[in-house]
C-alpha positions, 0 to 999 in steps of 0.5 A: 635616403636614411629615413626612407631606407628605415621606413622600408625596413620597418615595413618589410619587418611588419610584413614578414611577421604577419606572413609567419603568424598567418602560417602558424595559424594554418598549420594550427588549424590543420593539426586541430582539425586532424585532432577533432577528426581523430577524436570523433573516429575514436567516439565513433569507434567506441560507441559501436562497441557492442559491450559498451552499448549493452552496459549502457542499456543495462545502466539506463534501465536500472536507474532508480528515482531520486525521491520515493514516496510511501504512503500509510493508513492508520488502523485501529491499534497504531501509535505514531511511534509504531508507524514511525518504527516501520519506516526503513531509516535509522533510530536517530531519523526516527526520533526527529520525525516523532519528536516532531509530531508529538510537538504539533498540538493538532496532532495529540490524538492519532485517529483511524484512517489518517493518511501519511505520506513520507517523501525519501531522498535516496541519494541521502541514505533514504532520509525523509525530506518531507511528510504530510499527515492529514488531520481530516479530509479536508486539512493536512499538516506538511512537514518540510526539512531545509537544506543542511538542516536536521528539523522540520518546519510545519505548515497547515494546508486546507483542502478545498473539498467537499463531502458527499454522502453517496447511496448505491444498490444493485443486484450482483449478476456477475461478481460483487467487484464487477457489480460495484464497478458498474455502479461507478464505486471506486475499487478501495471502497469495494476492497474495504467493503470485502474486509468488512464482510470478510469476518462472516462472509466467504466471497468465493462460496457465499455469494450467488447471483441475484444477491443484492447490496446497499452501501453509503460511503463518503466522497470527497469532490473538488471545485471542479466537481471531480471526485479526488478521494473516498472516505469511510463506509457509513453503512452496508447491507449484503442480502444473501439468499434473502438474508440481510447482513447489516453493518453500521459505522459506530464510534464508541469511547474515545477514538474507537471506531468499529462496525456492528450489526443491528444488534449491536454486536462487532462484526469483528471475530477472533479470526476472519473466515478466509485471509485472502479475497477472490481466491478459490478453495482448491484443497480442503482440510483432510486426507488426500493424495499429495500432488508432488510426494505422490502418497496420501497423507493428511492435509492439515490446512486449507489451499486457496488458488489465487494469482501470484501477488495476490495479497494475504491478510493477517486473519486476526491481531497477533504477534509474528512468531515466524517469517521466513523459510519453512521447507516444503511450505516455502516462505511462510508466516506464523501468528500467535493470536492468543492463548488459544489460536495460531495461524500459518500462511504458506508458499508466499512469493514475498512477505508484507512490508515490515513483517518480521519475527516479533512484530505485532500485526493487525486483523487484515493487515497485508502480511505477504502475497500468493507465491508457489515456494516450496513443495507447490504445483502453482501459485496458492496460499496454504492456511492453517489454523491451530487451536490448543496446539492441534491443526483444526479445519478453518472453514468449520471453525465457529468463533465468537464475535467481538465487542457487544454493546450494552447498557448506556453505550447500547442506547447511543448506539441505537440512536445512531443507527436510527440517524443512519436508517433515516440518512439512507431513506432520504438518500434513496429518495433523492436518487429516485 
């Protein structure tokens, strides 16, 4: 009797606690569900807040990429140090990059038209995490930085590209640019073509319908026969009103490359005829009624109307004497080229990368972009040439050509010129 009683008490005790635990689970579940419901209502209420929606939209619109990339093509007169110094990184980082390059034996000589690609980590104060340097169109060296390390490890990469020499010619019916595009010529080749002829030709006023051009340039294709890149122009001829302007690529001395006419005279002049391509001459040098001030005064420069953002080039090698606000001239750049000539570029929307007082620039380098800052009625470039302290008419200025090949160098050039002429004849016969 006692045993059965004890057994009954134990069973009742277990049953009692099971009921208590079940009640607790139900109560907690109800509270949790209520809490979740309240949370959901709070979140929904918060998301319905118009101010927060606007803030989230603005934040997401202003998101910047973690990694950014800068590409640079080396020019005549560049050094590894000048290229590295143009990067927006601290001096310690610049030293590491420069020492890395100088310690690479295959990069002892910096060649013209070498391609540099720098990758920056914007989270790590714009540090360079990787960069590549093309040794030629088929090969490049990749420098990578491992996590938490200061130095770079190098790796040589061979590109499986085939170089083709391409010949194109056509009669200009609309514009030079459109005629070239219709032939399948890449825009960067056309821009380089225009830059080379910019020393002697004004593309807005010197080219007429039914003028023509010829060009030989390098093209690189992959295994699928896709064009992946273009190289240098080997030969060009611009026929304007039945007069030929021929250019031959020629490398003279050690790592010195230029373009010469058929007489061995460099096409480079002290200053380019116009520092902007595709612009319309909107106001000449001389007296005129000022469009804003309303009275007649001397216009001491030449105005070129062009869309905002059109690149403006340095018309010659030199040193930037000013890059800032010039009152009525708005954002302007002033360059001293030598003891004789200075140039001024006004009304810019913004300056080119790295353009500031004291830096040296190369002929054809982008120093700024067309705008309408200062006393201006619309986007245009105001361009001035100063000769021995006096402002002169840039469009009537006669400037001497650059280098003239003589003696043994002239004989070598004549041989190189004949080879290019034979190449041209072979490419023409293949295309027919």
